C-alpha angles and dihedrals in degrees: 000000000000093000091044089055095047101039105031114015100043095050090045092053090047092051093047092047093049092048089056092045100253121134102238123180118229087233101047128165087231092066092049092046093051092048090049091050092051090047093052098046094082090047093054095040093050094049092044091050090053091049093049091049089051092063105110116259089226090069091053092045091049091052092049091046090056089055101259119152122234093261091047090050091051094047099039104031116016101041095046090048092049098038095100092053093044091052090046092053091048093050091045089054091049090051089051092049093053092063096042111119114166099063091051093046092051100037107026105032132234096272112129099226125164105206141126091217108105091197093070128078117270142167140210132249091247092055091050091051090054094047091047093055099047112126133007105318129172118239095243092050113118090236091059092046090050090052091052092047090051090048090052090049091051091048092050092048091051091045092052091049090050092049089050091049092050091048092050093045092050092047096052101030115119122195121222133186 
């Protein structure tokens, strides 16, 4: 996936952007983001499939016994019963994507760039931690302190996402016998 992002997707996005008249970097955050999204789709779909299959058959049978069609059963019974697990799988995938490094290194560059423009080069927190700690550096060196600050930021972001996931799962979880 990393080579696909760097060798195929990024040049394609650059060519499309230039044909429309947009200045697109060859190492854009958009290419890395699209590659990350494609990489995470199987993760979310597999976990969501497992959650949907875990909905008890008795709920489906009860819905059919009351005269519901298949689509009504899916919309009114199965999806509400599996919503907590589906949201949990989505948030788990987002947490995984935050720490991903290789796709961004290969497709979006190492340039520390604070921008909302996905057509410009960017990097991740994890990549910046690694580049800050290259070499033999003293603990009180500003580079080391920056790496620890970035690590704390990454930890807090992941913690907040996990708290959000737990809150959503608790809110929508339904218990069955």
